[in-house]
C-alpha beads as a LAMMPS data file, in Angstrom:
LAMMPS data file: protein, C-alpha beads

365 atoms
364 bonds

1 atom types
1 bond types

-500.0 500.0 xlo xhi
-500.0 500.0 ylo yhi
-500.0 500.0 zlo zhi

Masses

1 110.0

Atoms # bond

1 1 1 5.813 3.163 -25.821
2 1 1 6.902 1.237 -22.717
3 1 1 4.313 -0.993 -21.094
4 1 1 3.738 -2.036 -17.503
5 1 1 1.423 -4.610 -15.972
6 1 1 0.000 -3.586 -12.590
7 1 1 -1.333 -6.454 -10.486
8 1 1 -4.439 -5.209 -8.675
9 1 1 -6.729 -8.211 -8.261
10 1 1 -6.041 -9.205 -4.650
11 1 1 -8.669 -9.423 -1.901
12 1 1 -6.581 -8.053 0.996
13 1 1 -7.847 -10.514 3.603
14 1 1 -5.465 -9.348 6.338
15 1 1 -6.877 -5.813 6.134
16 1 1 -10.516 -6.769 6.583
17 1 1 -12.902 -5.118 7.301
18 1 1 -11.130 -2.218 5.528
19 1 1 -11.307 -4.169 2.269
20 1 1 -14.947 -5.238 2.511
21 1 1 -16.080 -2.415 0.217
22 1 1 -12.831 -1.260 -1.395
23 1 1 -10.092 -3.243 -3.155
24 1 1 -6.705 -3.199 -1.447
25 1 1 -5.069 -0.991 -4.157
26 1 1 -7.567 1.768 -3.251
27 1 1 -6.723 1.744 0.461
28 1 1 -5.512 5.301 1.187
29 1 1 -1.876 6.037 1.995
30 1 1 -1.325 9.650 3.135
31 1 1 -4.404 10.784 1.250
32 1 1 -3.934 8.906 -2.032
33 1 1 -4.962 5.383 -3.051
34 1 1 -2.018 3.012 -2.689
35 1 1 -1.985 2.264 -6.433
36 1 1 -1.435 5.971 -7.203
37 1 1 2.162 5.827 -6.046
38 1 1 3.278 2.994 -8.313
39 1 1 1.348 4.437 -11.261
40 1 1 3.033 7.802 -10.877
41 1 1 6.429 6.104 -10.432
42 1 1 5.851 4.171 -13.660
43 1 1 4.856 7.273 -15.641
44 1 1 7.876 9.142 -14.285
45 1 1 10.047 6.207 -15.404
46 1 1 8.679 6.402 -18.952
47 1 1 6.042 3.636 -18.701
48 1 1 2.889 5.353 -19.937
49 1 1 0.881 2.331 -21.103
50 1 1 -0.556 0.398 -18.168
51 1 1 -2.359 -2.936 -18.158
52 1 1 -4.151 -3.290 -14.825
53 1 1 -5.227 -6.812 -13.844
54 1 1 -8.351 -6.762 -11.699
55 1 1 -10.572 -9.224 -9.897
56 1 1 -11.999 -8.393 -6.477
57 1 1 -14.291 -5.316 -6.613
58 1 1 -13.008 -4.540 -10.089
59 1 1 -15.810 -2.069 -10.908
60 1 1 -14.857 0.042 -7.868
61 1 1 -11.222 0.104 -8.972
62 1 1 -12.023 0.939 -12.597
63 1 1 -14.406 3.741 -11.590
64 1 1 -11.717 5.331 -9.397
65 1 1 -8.742 4.976 -11.778
66 1 1 -10.579 5.576 -15.074
67 1 1 -8.792 5.731 -18.399
68 1 1 -5.482 6.932 -16.970
69 1 1 -5.664 10.486 -18.310
70 1 1 -5.214 11.880 -14.807
71 1 1 -1.910 10.048 -14.555
72 1 1 -0.643 10.869 -18.048
73 1 1 -1.059 7.248 -19.114
74 1 1 -3.384 5.023 -21.104
75 1 1 -4.918 2.043 -19.322
76 1 1 -6.201 -1.335 -20.431
77 1 1 -8.006 -3.493 -17.852
78 1 1 -7.789 -7.285 -17.670
79 1 1 -10.448 -9.001 -15.555
80 1 1 -9.755 -12.273 -13.690
81 1 1 -12.863 -14.280 -12.885
82 1 1 -10.634 -16.597 -10.822
83 1 1 -7.269 -15.708 -9.215
84 1 1 -4.458 -16.485 -11.675
85 1 1 -1.399 -15.742 -9.523
86 1 1 1.139 -13.017 -10.254
87 1 1 2.582 -14.765 -13.312
88 1 1 -0.711 -16.233 -14.526
89 1 1 -2.236 -12.745 -14.614
90 1 1 0.632 -11.537 -16.806
91 1 1 0.326 -14.548 -19.118
92 1 1 -3.310 -13.582 -19.779
93 1 1 -2.153 -10.313 -21.378
94 1 1 0.985 -11.712 -23.032
95 1 1 -0.200 -10.762 -26.547
96 1 1 0.359 -7.097 -25.556
97 1 1 3.916 -7.706 -24.308
98 1 1 6.305 -7.823 -27.260
99 1 1 9.113 -5.703 -25.742
100 1 1 10.789 -5.157 -22.362
101 1 1 8.052 -4.545 -19.785
102 1 1 7.552 -3.988 -16.078
103 1 1 5.356 -5.919 -13.650
104 1 1 4.416 -4.069 -10.459
105 1 1 2.117 -4.661 -7.494
106 1 1 -0.743 -2.202 -7.111
107 1 1 -1.254 -3.018 -3.447
108 1 1 2.133 -2.119 -1.950
109 1 1 3.399 1.416 -1.453
110 1 1 6.066 1.932 -4.119
111 1 1 7.232 5.511 -4.596
112 1 1 10.510 4.576 -6.275
113 1 1 12.752 5.201 -9.309
114 1 1 11.537 2.564 -11.777
115 1 1 13.355 4.255 -14.668
116 1 1 16.703 3.561 -12.978
117 1 1 15.702 -0.097 -12.504
118 1 1 14.866 -0.361 -16.217
119 1 1 18.182 1.216 -17.230
120 1 1 20.065 -1.189 -14.972
121 1 1 18.205 -4.147 -16.468
122 1 1 19.214 -3.083 -19.969
123 1 1 22.826 -2.483 -18.937
124 1 1 23.081 -6.016 -17.528
125 1 1 21.363 -7.644 -20.511
126 1 1 19.126 -9.458 -18.042
127 1 1 16.162 -11.690 -18.753
128 1 1 14.611 -10.530 -15.485
129 1 1 15.562 -7.883 -12.932
130 1 1 13.913 -7.830 -9.525
131 1 1 13.545 -4.670 -7.430
132 1 1 14.888 -5.326 -3.930
133 1 1 14.521 -3.540 -0.614
134 1 1 15.797 -4.142 2.922
135 1 1 13.522 -5.013 5.844
136 1 1 14.174 -5.882 9.488
137 1 1 12.046 -9.046 9.467
138 1 1 12.078 -10.813 6.080
139 1 1 10.051 -13.873 7.109
140 1 1 6.890 -12.604 5.361
141 1 1 8.680 -12.045 2.061
142 1 1 10.882 -13.673 -0.554
143 1 1 14.548 -13.213 0.364
144 1 1 17.342 -12.913 -2.170
145 1 1 21.063 -13.710 -2.227
146 1 1 23.286 -11.902 -4.763
147 1 1 26.775 -12.471 -6.113
148 1 1 29.309 -9.651 -6.643
149 1 1 27.700 -8.770 -9.978
150 1 1 24.205 -8.463 -8.423
151 1 1 23.120 -11.688 -10.090
152 1 1 20.572 -13.607 -8.034
153 1 1 22.058 -16.896 -6.922
154 1 1 19.622 -17.776 -4.157
155 1 1 15.933 -17.168 -3.567
156 1 1 13.628 -18.388 -0.802
157 1 1 9.968 -17.463 -0.382
158 1 1 8.788 -16.684 3.198
159 1 1 11.685 -18.317 5.072
160 1 1 11.515 -19.489 8.656
161 1 1 13.704 -17.479 11.043
162 1 1 16.412 -20.134 11.009
163 1 1 16.424 -20.121 7.184
164 1 1 17.036 -16.372 6.761
165 1 1 20.271 -15.668 4.850
166 1 1 19.548 -12.076 3.791
167 1 1 17.439 -9.043 4.686
168 1 1 17.116 -8.114 1.004
169 1 1 13.611 -8.960 -0.143
170 1 1 11.636 -9.121 -3.360
171 1 1 9.785 -5.778 -3.646
172 1 1 7.257 -7.151 -6.167
173 1 1 8.457 -5.015 -9.090
174 1 1 10.165 -6.682 -12.052
175 1 1 11.655 -5.616 -15.365
176 1 1 11.187 -8.510 -17.778
177 1 1 11.933 -9.570 -21.335
178 1 1 9.107 -11.149 -23.367
179 1 1 10.964 -14.493 -23.445
180 1 1 10.096 -14.989 -19.789
181 1 1 6.494 -15.603 -20.855
182 1 1 7.629 -19.012 -22.136
183 1 1 8.129 -20.025 -18.496
184 1 1 4.460 -19.382 -17.658
185 1 1 1.824 -21.960 -18.665
186 1 1 -1.480 -20.615 -20.001
187 1 1 -4.762 -20.843 -18.077
188 1 1 -3.105 -21.951 -14.868
189 1 1 -2.505 -20.478 -11.398
190 1 1 1.156 -19.493 -11.529
191 1 1 3.433 -17.285 -9.451
192 1 1 6.674 -15.424 -10.219
193 1 1 8.325 -15.871 -6.830
194 1 1 7.208 -19.458 -6.189
195 1 1 7.610 -20.916 -9.673
196 1 1 9.023 -18.674 -12.405
197 1 1 12.102 -17.302 -10.639
198 1 1 13.171 -20.672 -9.157
199 1 1 12.913 -22.106 -12.707
200 1 1 15.122 -19.293 -14.061
201 1 1 17.700 -19.999 -11.360
202 1 1 17.654 -23.708 -12.135
203 1 1 18.228 -22.993 -15.838
204 1 1 21.049 -20.529 -15.104
205 1 1 19.251 -17.621 -16.770
206 1 1 20.263 -13.973 -16.303
207 1 1 18.234 -13.064 -13.224
208 1 1 19.449 -9.906 -11.461
209 1 1 18.462 -7.968 -8.356
210 1 1 18.768 -4.260 -7.703
211 1 1 18.088 -2.340 -4.479
212 1 1 15.701 0.510 -5.261
213 1 1 15.750 4.079 -4.003
214 1 1 12.642 5.735 -2.645
215 1 1 9.816 4.708 -0.316
216 1 1 8.624 1.084 -0.365
217 1 1 6.329 -0.451 2.215
218 1 1 4.032 -3.456 2.330
219 1 1 0.523 -2.489 3.538
220 1 1 -0.722 -6.009 4.253
221 1 1 -1.463 -5.335 7.935
222 1 1 -2.984 -2.285 9.676
223 1 1 0.311 -1.355 11.347
224 1 1 2.075 -1.527 7.967
225 1 1 -0.605 0.692 6.431
226 1 1 -0.048 3.364 9.067
227 1 1 3.726 3.170 8.704
228 1 1 3.446 3.521 4.918
229 1 1 1.465 6.728 5.386
230 1 1 3.927 8.086 7.925
231 1 1 6.825 7.314 5.567
232 1 1 5.168 9.492 2.917
233 1 1 4.530 12.268 5.446
234 1 1 8.208 12.196 6.437
235 1 1 9.125 12.547 2.766
236 1 1 6.518 15.055 1.573
237 1 1 5.323 16.834 4.733
238 1 1 6.846 19.811 6.466
239 1 1 7.094 21.495 9.824
240 1 1 4.235 23.945 10.232
241 1 1 3.462 26.732 12.694
242 1 1 -0.119 27.305 13.845
243 1 1 -1.283 29.967 16.299
244 1 1 -1.625 28.625 19.868
245 1 1 -1.345 25.026 18.619
246 1 1 1.647 22.880 19.528
247 1 1 3.182 21.135 16.520
248 1 1 6.231 18.913 16.222
249 1 1 7.732 16.987 13.299
250 1 1 6.531 16.767 9.704
251 1 1 2.832 17.301 9.021
252 1 1 0.664 17.180 5.885
253 1 1 -2.347 19.463 6.339
254 1 1 -5.283 19.604 3.910
255 1 1 -7.686 22.401 3.023
256 1 1 -10.437 24.027 5.079
257 1 1 -9.584 22.220 8.311
258 1 1 -10.273 23.815 11.686
259 1 1 -7.870 23.174 14.560
260 1 1 -8.830 24.824 17.827
261 1 1 -6.399 26.412 20.275
262 1 1 -4.653 24.048 22.653
263 1 1 -4.509 21.105 20.250
264 1 1 -1.226 19.166 19.996
265 1 1 -0.145 17.614 16.686
266 1 1 2.952 15.439 16.923
267 1 1 4.285 14.262 13.590
268 1 1 4.611 12.570 11.347
269 1 1 0.893 13.220 10.976
270 1 1 -1.564 13.504 8.081
271 1 1 -4.684 15.674 8.363
272 1 1 -7.034 15.803 5.384
273 1 1 -9.606 18.321 4.150
274 1 1 -12.517 19.729 6.180
275 1 1 -11.302 18.155 9.435
276 1 1 -12.394 19.643 12.791
277 1 1 -10.144 19.029 15.806
278 1 1 -11.472 20.419 19.071
279 1 1 -9.541 22.031 21.930
280 1 1 -7.389 19.848 24.155
281 1 1 -7.082 16.986 21.667
282 1 1 -3.781 15.287 20.830
283 1 1 -2.947 13.813 17.424
284 1 1 0.274 11.785 17.460
285 1 1 1.736 9.736 14.593
286 1 1 -1.706 9.374 13.037
287 1 1 -3.713 9.969 9.863
288 1 1 -6.987 11.872 10.063
289 1 1 -8.940 11.815 6.778
290 1 1 -11.508 14.149 5.204
291 1 1 -14.569 15.387 7.105
292 1 1 -13.546 13.800 10.398
293 1 1 -14.741 15.493 13.607
294 1 1 -12.724 15.050 16.803
295 1 1 -14.324 16.315 19.996
296 1 1 -12.532 17.922 22.961
297 1 1 -9.741 16.202 24.880
298 1 1 -9.569 13.184 22.582
299 1 1 -6.220 11.461 22.039
300 1 1 -5.431 9.721 18.746
301 1 1 -2.105 7.875 18.728
302 1 1 -0.572 5.597 16.050
303 1 1 -3.978 5.317 14.400
304 1 1 -5.946 5.976 11.208
305 1 1 -9.374 7.657 11.181
306 1 1 -11.007 7.433 7.753
307 1 1 -13.430 9.829 6.036
308 1 1 -16.573 11.072 7.736
309 1 1 -16.019 9.520 11.171
310 1 1 -16.659 11.216 14.513
311 1 1 -14.628 10.780 17.686
312 1 1 -16.223 11.734 20.996
313 1 1 -15.098 13.743 24.013
314 1 1 -12.184 12.265 26.014
315 1 1 -11.996 9.222 23.765
316 1 1 -8.592 7.537 23.362
317 1 1 -7.700 5.619 20.211
318 1 1 -4.343 3.818 20.054
319 1 1 -2.881 1.480 17.399
320 1 1 -6.274 1.273 15.711
321 1 1 -8.005 1.898 12.389
322 1 1 -11.448 3.501 12.238
323 1 1 -13.161 3.054 8.851
324 1 1 -15.479 5.478 7.053
325 1 1 -18.526 7.131 8.636
326 1 1 -18.088 5.626 12.090
327 1 1 -19.393 7.066 15.352
328 1 1 -16.986 6.598 18.266
329 1 1 -18.837 8.025 21.243
330 1 1 -17.429 9.823 24.282
331 1 1 -15.050 8.313 26.842
332 1 1 -14.235 5.292 24.662
333 1 1 -10.900 3.466 24.780
334 1 1 -9.825 1.582 21.663
335 1 1 -6.476 -0.237 21.570
336 1 1 -5.188 -2.377 18.688
337 1 1 -8.624 -2.539 17.077
338 1 1 -10.266 -2.176 13.665
339 1 1 -13.736 -0.684 13.243
340 1 1 -15.542 -1.382 9.944
341 1 1 -17.471 1.132 7.823
342 1 1 -20.588 2.774 9.321
343 1 1 -20.151 1.240 12.776
344 1 1 -20.783 2.800 16.199
345 1 1 -18.873 2.241 19.438
346 1 1 -20.996 3.203 22.436
347 1 1 -20.136 5.566 25.280
348 1 1 -17.627 4.302 27.926
349 1 1 -16.710 1.229 25.852
350 1 1 -13.295 -0.381 26.451
351 1 1 -12.064 -2.475 23.515
352 1 1 -8.666 -4.068 22.930
353 1 1 -7.657 -6.127 19.865
354 1 1 -11.263 -6.000 18.693
355 1 1 -12.669 -6.259 15.169
356 1 1 -15.906 -4.292 15.105
357 1 1 -18.179 -5.362 12.241
358 1 1 -21.880 -6.259 11.917
359 1 1 -22.790 -9.750 13.214
360 1 1 -22.879 -11.107 9.649
361 1 1 -19.251 -10.004 9.218
362 1 1 -19.963 -8.216 5.966
363 1 1 -18.713 -4.845 7.206
364 1 1 -22.033 -3.024 6.727
365 1 1 -23.470 -1.400 3.616

Bonds

1 1 1 2
2 1 2 3
3 1 3 4
4 1 4 5
5 1 5 6
6 1 6 7
7 1 7 8
8 1 8 9
9 1 9 10
10 1 10 11
11 1 11 12
12 1 12 13
13 1 13 14
14 1 14 15
15 1 15 16
16 1 16 17
17 1 17 18
18 1 18 19
19 1 19 20
20 1 20 21
21 1 21 22
22 1 22 23
23 1 23 24
24 1 24 25
25 1 25 26
26 1 26 27
27 1 27 28
28 1 28 29
29 1 29 30
30 1 30 31
31 1 31 32
32 1 32 33
33 1 33 34
34 1 34 35
35 1 35 36
36 1 36 37
37 1 37 38
38 1 38 39
39 1 39 40
40 1 40 41
41 1 41 42
42 1 42 43
43 1 43 44
44 1 44 45
45 1 45 46
46 1 46 47
47 1 47 48
48 1 48 49
49 1 49 50
50 1 50 51
51 1 51 52
52 1 52 53
53 1 53 54
54 1 54 55
55 1 55 56
56 1 56 57
57 1 57 58
58 1 58 59
59 1 59 60
60 1 60 61
61 1 61 62
62 1 62 63
63 1 63 64
64 1 64 65
65 1 65 66
66 1 66 67
67 1 67 68
68 1 68 69
69 1 69 70
70 1 70 71
71 1 71 72
72 1 72 73
73 1 73 74
74 1 74 75
75 1 75 76
76 1 76 77
77 1 77 78
78 1 78 79
79 1 79 80
80 1 80 81
81 1 81 82
82 1 82 83
83 1 83 84
84 1 84 85
85 1 85 86
86 1 86 87
87 1 87 88
88 1 88 89
89 1 89 90
90 1 90 91
91 1 91 92
92 1 92 93
93 1 93 94
94 1 94 95
95 1 95 96
96 1 96 97
97 1 97 98
98 1 98 99
99 1 99 100
100 1 100 101
101 1 101 102
102 1 102 103
103 1 103 104
104 1 104 105
105 1 105 106
106 1 106 107
107 1 107 108
108 1 108 109
109 1 109 110
110 1 110 111
111 1 111 112
112 1 112 113
113 1 113 114
114 1 114 115
115 1 115 116
116 1 116 117
117 1 117 118
118 1 118 119
119 1 119 120
120 1 120 121
121 1 121 122
122 1 122 123
123 1 123 124
124 1 124 125
125 1 125 126
126 1 126 127
127 1 127 128
128 1 128 129
129 1 129 130
130 1 130 131
131 1 131 132
132 1 132 133
133 1 133 134
134 1 134 135
135 1 135 136
136 1 136 137
137 1 137 138
138 1 138 139
139 1 139 140
140 1 140 141
141 1 141 142
142 1 142 143
143 1 143 144
144 1 144 145
145 1 145 146
146 1 146 147
147 1 147 148
148 1 148 149
149 1 149 150
150 1 150 151
151 1 151 152
152 1 152 153
153 1 153 154
154 1 154 155
155 1 155 156
156 1 156 157
157 1 157 158
158 1 158 159
159 1 159 160
160 1 160 161
161 1 161 162
162 1 162 163
163 1 163 164
164 1 164 165
165 1 165 166
166 1 166 167
167 1 167 168
168 1 168 169
169 1 169 170
170 1 170 171
171 1 171 172
172 1 172 173
173 1 173 174
174 1 174 175
175 1 175 176
176 1 176 177
177 1 177 178
178 1 178 179
179 1 179 180
180 1 180 181
181 1 181 182
182 1 182 183
183 1 183 184
184 1 184 185
185 1 185 186
186 1 186 187
187 1 187 188
188 1 188 189
189 1 189 190
190 1 190 191
191 1 191 192
192 1 192 193
193 1 193 194
194 1 194 195
195 1 195 196
196 1 196 197
197 1 197 198
198 1 198 199
199 1 199 200
200 1 200 201
201 1 201 202
202 1 202 203
203 1 203 204
204 1 204 205
205 1 205 206
206 1 206 207
207 1 207 208
208 1 208 209
209 1 209 210
210 1 210 211
211 1 211 212
212 1 212 213
213 1 213 214
214 1 214 215
215 1 215 216
216 1 216 217
217 1 217 218
218 1 218 219
219 1 219 220
220 1 220 221
221 1 221 222
222 1 222 223
223 1 223 224
224 1 224 225
225 1 225 226
226 1 226 227
227 1 227 228
228 1 228 229
229 1 229 230
230 1 230 231
231 1 231 232
232 1 232 233
233 1 233 234
234 1 234 235
235 1 235 236
236 1 236 237
237 1 237 238
238 1 238 239
239 1 239 240
240 1 240 241
241 1 241 242
242 1 242 243
243 1 243 244
244 1 244 245
245 1 245 246
246 1 246 247
247 1 247 248
248 1 248 249
249 1 249 250
250 1 250 251
251 1 251 252
252 1 252 253
253 1 253 254
254 1 254 255
255 1 255 256
256 1 256 257
257 1 257 258
258 1 258 259
259 1 259 260
260 1 260 261
261 1 261 262
262 1 262 263
263 1 263 264
264 1 264 265
265 1 265 266
266 1 266 267
267 1 267 268
268 1 268 269
269 1 269 270
270 1 270 271
271 1 271 272
272 1 272 273
273 1 273 274
274 1 274 275
275 1 275 276
276 1 276 277
277 1 277 278
278 1 278 279
279 1 279 280
280 1 280 281
281 1 281 282
282 1 282 283
283 1 283 284
284 1 284 285
285 1 285 286
286 1 286 287
287 1 287 288
288 1 288 289
289 1 289 290
290 1 290 291
291 1 291 292
292 1 292 293
293 1 293 294
294 1 294 295
295 1 295 296
296 1 296 297
297 1 297 298
298 1 298 299
299 1 299 300
300 1 300 301
301 1 301 302
302 1 302 303
303 1 303 304
304 1 304 305
305 1 305 306
306 1 306 307
307 1 307 308
308 1 308 309
309 1 309 310
310 1 310 311
311 1 311 312
312 1 312 313
313 1 313 314
314 1 314 315
315 1 315 316
316 1 316 317
317 1 317 318
318 1 318 319
319 1 319 320
320 1 320 321
321 1 321 322
322 1 322 323
323 1 323 324
324 1 324 325
325 1 325 326
326 1 326 327
327 1 327 328
328 1 328 329
329 1 329 330
330 1 330 331
331 1 331 332
332 1 332 333
333 1 333 334
334 1 334 335
335 1 335 336
336 1 336 337
337 1 337 338
338 1 338 339
339 1 339 340
340 1 340 341
341 1 341 342
342 1 342 343
343 1 343 344
344 1 344 345
345 1 345 346
346 1 346 347
347 1 347 348
348 1 348 349
349 1 349 350
350 1 350 351
351 1 351 352
352 1 352 353
353 1 353 354
354 1 354 355
355 1 355 356
356 1 356 357
357 1 357 358
358 1 358 359
359 1 359 360
360 1 360 361
361 1 361 362
362 1 362 363
363 1 363 364
364 1 364 365
């Protein structure tokens, strides 16, 4: 049995109000909770015993994930009353970790080959192997410098632009030997990237990095969340032909959805179950979730509309996220905005870079 620790206790502050009533690992990416992708990648890689560390809205997470049977895994939950950091959370469950194990983030999209990362780790005889991926702007991440043997010789967390020496970043997935637990103090806030890995470098330990294959995307900001979904649609969607409906690019289309004649769907685009899209509407590079109703001549571009929401006639939504069960009335313009659960935006409203939540800021009930 190979074990993995999935870190799923974060609050997701940058995604509020989307995370007011759901933990970040349950934020949907192309129709599935974000954590689904890493769990399925782990099971495919042979890791079928998962220890999930929880904190914020833990009961919601546990109710959704359950005992792991749906994933072909068994799950043990570890609750953090106070944030322990990435390494501190692992230290709390160290008595379960007596062989090579994986640590993975439950709140980034990771649809990757973890089995290959494990095999590489074993081949190198490493103490720790870090999954790496390339990004255009690495200033929000930990950047890594490698030697010719892929050994990590340099590591810097969230560098300033002038400090950037690499576009290879820490993807938040590690293959580790149990001895690494000796580097983590008990009952203390402690972090792999800020404290453990720099200590390994200082001691000259076998710390390796390996670029991973597959889809990896941080979902820390609304734009990142949309892009993560579109990445999955590009990978798993397909070109579809619908009668008297213009379609272009890859599309994922759910069950029992009604799309009237004259609608344009420009992919990558995700459309869930029981969606109704009325004549003259345009859906471009967007995700439309279950039971959403879109009235005539609406235009949804680079946006996410979550379950049960309604979009009115001639309304335009661009670079925005609409949460669950919202009412966006007719002739509304929303640009770069987030609308919290159960909110209404009144007829003829014009909002740009807005955050629509109840006055108390609690995102509604």
